C-alpha positions in Angstrom: 0.0 0.2 0.0 1.6 3.5 -1.0 1.0 6.4 1.8 1.9 9.6 0.6 5.7 9.4 -0.5 6.6 6.5 1.0 5.6 2.5 1.0 4.1 0.2 4.0 3.9 -3.4 3.3 0.0 -4.5 2.9 0.9 -7.2 5.8 1.2 -3.9 8.4 -2.4 -3.2 8.0 -3.3 -6.5 8.7 -4.5 -7.6 12.6 -6.5 -10.5 13.9 -9.0 -9.3 16.8 -10.0 -11.5 19.6 -12.7 -11.1 22.6 -11.3 -11.9 26.0 -13.7 -12.3 28.8 -13.5 -9.1 31.2 -15.1 -10.9 34.3 -15.7 -14.5 33.7 -17.8 -14.5 36.9 -20.4 -12.3 35.4 -23.0 -13.6 32.4 -20.4 -14.4 29.4 -23.4 -14.9 27.0 -23.7 -11.1 26.7 -21.4 -8.9 24.2 -20.6 -6.1 26.8 -18.6 -9.1 29.2 -15.9 -9.0 26.5 -12.8 -6.9 25.2 -11.7 -6.6 21.9 -7.8 -7.0 21.0 -5.9 -6.8 17.9 -3.4 -8.7 17.4 -0.6 -7.5 15.5 1.9 -8.6 13.1 5.3 -8.9 15.3 7.6 -7.2 12.5 5.0 -4.3 12.0 5.6 -3.7 15.9 9.4 -4.0 15.7 9.3 -1.5 13.2 6.8 1.0 15.3 9.4 0.6 18.1 12.5 1.2 15.8 11.7 4.0 13.5 10.8 6.5 16.1 14.0 5.9 18.3 16.2 6.1 15.2 14.6 9.3 13.6 12.8 10.6 16.8 15.3 14.2 15.8 13.1 14.5 12.4 9.6 14.4 13.9 8.6 17.4 15.7 5.7 16.8 18.5 4.1 18.7 21.2 4.5 17.5 24.7 1.2 17.2 25.4 0.8 14.6 22.6 1.0 11.0 23.1 
């Protein structure tokens, strides 16, 4: 997938969503009892960690931004 002036592999956009029970003592038949968790490919997580550390001097950000 092309974004702007760069390239992001299609596999970086894919994730698997699993539903985890919030509290097993409550009604597990209700959709409100589950929390969705997205599992991303490991390579995209490594990329997300390495790029900001290597090139953080190029990014301008406010201290109030996460």
